[in-house]
C-alpha positions in Angstrom: 90.3 108.3 106.3 90.1 106.6 103.2 90.4 103.3 103.4 87.0 102.9 105.6 85.2 103.1 102.2 86.8 100.1 100.6 84.5 97.0 99.6 85.9 93.9 100.5 87.0 92.3 97.5 84.5 89.3 96.9 86.3 86.1 94.3 86.6 87.3 91.0 83.6 87.2 88.3 86.1 88.8 85.1 87.9 85.3 84.0 89.7 88.1 82.1 90.4 90.9 84.4 94.2 89.8 85.3 94.7 90.6 81.1 92.2 93.5 81.3 93.6 95.2 84.4 97.0 95.1 82.8 96.4 96.0 79.8 94.4 99.3 80.9 97.3 100.0 83.9 100.4 99.2 81.7 102.7 101.9 81.3 100.9 103.7 84.5 102.9 101.3 86.2 105.6 101.5 84.6 106.4 104.7 85.1 105.2 105.6 88.6 107.6 102.3 89.3 110.6 104.0 88.2 109.8 106.5 90.7 109.0 104.5 93.6 104.8 105.6 93.3 103.5 102.8 92.6 102.3 100.3 95.4 103.7 97.1 94.9 104.4 93.7 97.3 107.7 93.0 97.8 109.0 90.9 100.4 112.0 90.8 103.4 114.3 93.8 102.5 112.7 94.5 99.0 110.6 96.3 101.0 112.8 99.4 101.1 113.2 99.8 97.7 110.8 102.0 96.8 111.9 104.4 99.5 115.8 104.0 98.8 114.0 105.1 94.8 112.3 108.0 95.9 115.7 109.2 98.2 117.6 109.1 95.3 115.7 111.3 93.1 115.5 113.9 95.5 118.4 113.9 95.9 119.8 113.9 92.0 117.2 116.6 91.8 117.9 119.2 94.9 121.7 118.7 93.9 120.6 120.1 90.3 118.7 122.4 91.1 120.9 123.6 93.9 123.8 124.3 91.5 121.9 125.9 89.1 120.2 128.7 91.5 124.0 129.3 92.8 124.9 129.7 88.6 122.1 132.1 87.9 122.6 134.2 91.0 126.6 134.5 91.4 127.2 134.1 88.1 125.7 134.5 85.2 125.0 138.2 84.0 123.4 137.5 80.6 119.6 138.5 80.7 118.6 135.5 78.5 120.9 133.5 79.7 119.1 133.8 83.0 115.8 133.7 81.8 116.7 130.2 80.0 117.9 128.8 83.0 115.2 130.3 85.6 112.8 128.3 83.2 114.3 124.9 83.9 115.3 125.2 87.0 111.3 126.4 88.0 109.7 123.4 85.7 112.0 121.2 87.7 110.9 122.3 90.9 107.5 122.7 90.3 108.4 118.9 88.8 109.3 118.6 92.4 107.3 119.5 94.3 104.7 117.1 92.8 106.7 114.3 93.4 106.7 115.4 96.9 102.9 115.6 96.5 102.1 111.8 94.8 104.7 110.7 98.2 102.5 111.5 100.7 99.3 110.1 98.7 101.0 106.9 98.5 98.2 105.1 100.5 95.5 106.6 98.9 97.0 106.4 95.2 97.2 102.5 96.4 93.3 102.3 97.9 92.4 104.1 94.0 94.5 101.0 92.6 92.9 98.9 94.4 89.5 99.8 93.7 89.7 100.3 90.2 91.1 96.2 90.2 88.5 95.2 92.4 85.4 96.6 89.5 87.4 95.2 86.9 87.4 91.6 89.3 83.4 92.0 89.1 82.2 93.1 86.1 79.5 90.5 85.1 78.2 91.4 81.6 80.1 91.4 78.8 78.3 94.7 78.3 79.8 96.1 80.7 83.1 95.0 80.5 83.0 96.8 76.6 81.9 100.0 78.5 85.3 99.8 80.8 87.5 98.8 78.1 86.5 102.0 75.5 87.4 104.4 78.9 90.5 101.6 80.1 91.8 102.5 76.3 91.5 106.0 76.3 93.2 106.6 79.4 96.0 104.2 78.5 96.1 106.3 74.6 96.5 109.2 76.9 99.2 107.7 79.2 101.0 106.9 76.2 100.7 110.4 74.5 101.7 112.4 77.6 104.7 109.8 77.7 105.9 110.1 74.0 105.6 114.2 74.4 107.9 114.7 77.9 110.4 112.4 77.1 110.3 113.2 73.3 111.2 117.5 74.3 113.7 116.3 76.7 115.8 113.8 74.6 115.6 116.7 72.4 116.2 119.1 74.8 119.0 116.6 76.9 121.0 116.3 73.8 120.1 118.7 70.9 120.1 121.7 72.7 123.3 120.1 74.5 125.1 119.3 70.9 123.7 123.3 69.7 126.2 124.6 73.3 129.1 123.1 71.9 132.2 124.5 72.8 132.6 127.8 73.6 135.2 130.6 74.7 135.4 132.2 77.4 137.7 135.6 78.2 140.8 134.3 77.8 139.8 132.5 74.6 139.9 129.1 75.9 137.2 126.3 75.2 134.8 125.4 77.8 132.2 122.7 77.5 128.9 123.7 78.6 126.1 122.0 80.9 122.2 122.1 80.4 121.9 122.5 84.0 124.8 125.0 84.9 127.0 124.5 87.7 128.6 126.3 90.4 131.6 126.2 92.7 133.7 123.5 90.8 135.8 122.4 87.7 134.1 120.1 85.4 135.9 120.5 82.3 138.0 117.9 83.0 137.5 114.6 82.2 135.3 112.3 83.8 134.1 115.0 85.8 132.0 116.4 83.0 130.8 113.6 81.8 129.3 112.5 85.8 128.2 115.6 86.2 126.3 115.5 82.2 125.1 111.8 83.0 123.6 112.9 87.0 121.9 116.2 84.5 120.5 113.8 82.3 119.2 111.2 84.6 118.0 114.4 86.5 116.5 115.4 83.5 114.3 111.7 83.5 112.7 111.9 86.3 111.5 115.6 86.3 110.1 114.3 83.4 108.8 110.9 84.8 106.8 112.9 87.3 105.0 114.8 85.0 104.3 112.5 82.4 103.3 110.0 85.8 101.0 112.3 87.1 99.1 113.4 84.3 98.9 109.4 83.4 97.5 108.7 86.9 94.8 111.4 86.0 93.8 110.0 83.1 93.6 105.8 84.2 91.7 107.0 87.6 89.2 109.6 85.7 88.7 107.1 82.3 88.0 104.6 84.6 85.2 106.9 87.0 83.9 107.7 82.8 83.0 103.8 82.7 81.7 103.3 86.0 79.6 106.4 85.2 78.1 104.6 81.7 77.9 101.3 83.4 75.1 103.3 85.9 73.7 104.9 83.1 73.2 101.4 81.3 71.6 100.0 84.1 68.7 103.0 84.7 68.4 103.0 81.2 67.7 98.8 81.8 66.0 99.5 85.1 62.2 99.1 83.6 62.7 96.5 81.3 65.3 94.5 83.7 67.3 92.5 80.6 70.5 92.9 82.8 68.9 91.6 86.4 66.3 88.9 86.7 63.1 90.2 85.9 61.4 88.8 88.8 63.4 91.5 91.2 61.7 94.0 92.2 62.4 97.5 90.7 63.3 99.3 94.4 66.5 96.7 94.6 67.5 97.5 91.1 67.3 100.7 92.2 69.0 100.3 95.4 71.9 98.5 93.7 72.2 101.8 91.4 72.7 104.0 93.9 75.2 102.0 96.1 77.4 101.9 92.7 76.8 105.8 92.3 77.5 106.4 95.7 80.9 103.8 95.2 82.3 106.3 92.1 81.1 109.4 93.7 83.8 107.9 97.1 86.5 107.2 94.5 85.8 110.3 92.3 86.6 112.5 96.1 89.5 110.7 96.6 90.7 111.1 93.3 90.4 115.1 93.6 91.8 115.1 97.4 95.2 112.8 96.1 95.7 115.1 92.9 94.6 118.4 93.9 97.9 119.8 94.6 99.5 118.2 91.9 97.0 120.4 89.3 97.4 123.1 91.6 101.5 122.8 90.9 101.1 122.0 87.6 98.5 125.0 86.7 101.2 127.8 88.0 103.8 125.4 86.3 102.7 125.5 83.0 101.2 129.2 82.6 104.6 130.5 83.6 107.1 127.8 82.3 104.8 128.1 78.4 104.7 131.4 78.9 109.1 131.6 79.6 108.7 128.9 76.1 107.0 131.0 73.9 109.6 133.6 74.3 112.5 131.5 73.6 111.0 130.4 70.9 110.5 134.2 69.7 114.1 134.8 70.6 115.7 131.8 68.9 113.5 132.9 65.5 114.9 136.6 65.8 118.9 134.8 66.6 117.9 132.5 63.7 118.8 129.3 65.6 116.9 126.8 64.0 118.5 124.3 66.4 117.7 125.9 69.9 114.8 126.4 68.8 113.0 123.4 67.3 113.5 122.5 70.6 112.3 124.9 72.5 108.6 124.1 70.1 108.9 120.1 71.3 109.0 121.5 75.0 106.0 124.4 74.4 103.7 121.5 72.6 104.3 118.7 75.0 103.6 120.9 78.2 100.9 122.2 75.9 99.4 118.7 75.7 99.7 117.6 79.6 98.1 120.8 80.7 95.0 120.1 77.5 95.0 116.4 79.2 94.4 116.8 82.6 91.5 120.0 81.3 89.6 117.7 78.4 90.1 114.9 81.3 88.4 117.3 84.2 86.3 118.3 81.5 84.7 114.6 80.5 84.4 113.7 84.5 82.4 117.1 84.8 79.5 116.2 81.4 79.7 112.6 82.5 78.4 113.1 86.2 76.4 115.1 85.5 74.1 113.3 82.4 73.3 110.7 85.1 70.4 113.1 86.1 69.9 113.5 82.0 69.5 109.9 81.7 67.3 109.7 84.7 64.6 112.0 83.2 64.8 110.3 80.0 63.7 106.9 80.8 60.5 105.4 80.9 60.1 106.2 84.9 56.0 106.8 84.4 56.4 102.9 84.2 57.4 102.8 87.6 55.8 102.2 90.8 55.4 105.4 92.9 57.7 104.9 95.8 60.5 103.9 93.2 59.6 107.2 91.3 60.5 109.1 94.3 63.6 107.9 94.8 65.1 108.3 91.7 64.9 112.1 92.5 67.9 111.1 94.9 69.8 110.5 92.3 68.7 113.4 90.5 70.2 115.5 93.1 73.2 114.2 93.8 73.7 114.8 90.0 73.4 118.1 90.7 77.2 118.1 92.2 78.9 116.4 89.4 82.3 114.8 90.3 85.1 117.5 89.0 89.0 118.0 89.3 89.7 121.5 91.0 93.2 122.9 90.6 93.8 123.0 94.4 90.1 123.4 95.1 90.4 127.5 93.5 89.4 126.7 89.8 87.7 124.1 88.1 89.2 121.7 85.4 87.9 122.4 82.6 88.9 123.0 78.3 87.4 126.9 79.0 90.5 126.4 82.1 92.7 125.9 79.5 91.6 128.9 77.0 91.9 130.8 80.0 95.9 129.1 80.9 96.4 130.4 77.3 95.4 133.8 77.0 97.1 134.1 80.4 100.6 132.4 78.9 100.5 135.4 76.2 99.6 138.3 78.5 102.6 137.2 80.3 104.4 137.0 77.4 103.7 141.0 76.6 104.8 141.7 79.9 108.2 140.2 79.7 108.6 141.2 76.2 108.3 144.8 77.3 110.4 144.6 81.0 113.8 142.7 78.8 112.9 145.7 76.6 113.4 148.3 78.5 
């Protein structure tokens, strides 16, 4: 369905395209390759490696989630501990569902990555390359920040919180060792069972964080690329009268035809990106709202109990999840603004110097910009900065409800 709109890749016009593509996609490629989502060209038996990686990651996460769910249902009686385990289970389950969504859309992800590479290959003007690098650097930096926040929060939680929990004693005054993800049905106190389970849980935590940061980085890569292309269209519109980028002997209608084709291509690209990530955004929206609310409650509870170590880890997790939600809303807002500004750019050019027929054709671009490209949460809510504000408001409402329910 989506491959039919792909333009054939011509000979590269940008001599630096390999370096530019590697620079812009470096961290996305690294993160998504770890979970088998990034498309790679392999031969023979190596073709099944991504499938093996996806299968192993799903088994790891499913095993840990089932064990934790059984523990919270049949063994754990403390209300606060139940809430803490529930938040961990819910976040991991939402991440696993996002993984399934990305896996299903691997062909479309491959298409979008190939179009990004094609656009970098076809850059002719240095000014265009600078515009693309401007937004490419923005997407790269957002990806780095997402990776740092997620891994910093997770490593802190899996190590410092594990240390804070330390050794505990049961009703028979026997020393027991505790894990972040609780288990059910077998004795973990013996070595090397405890060490093996802890290693499996640490790997599961790494997979969960990689899924979250990988999805955010993928969205940042695609959206910032689309914004760079939109800026190129705007520069072409500013130049349509003077004709500095094109040969001056070309008809303005020919230049406008190229602009319209470029605009339609970016709109199609943005539509495919929205289709790929709408389920991920929906899960992120629901998961972040619920988990941020729980993390706020954990922070209040640990503050009252003066548990500084545990409080620190929860604050870092709260910052990382809030930043990821802000990142998605920011790039969604950026895409709406950029695609809407094309109509303004058309109006601001010296259109009165153009032939009448060309002026009439400009109306098509203005009409298309009235319905800007955007990212949606399952086609229910648009991703924007106002949405981010609503998420924070909702978490505080749920926090008050949760405090009231627990106190009763």
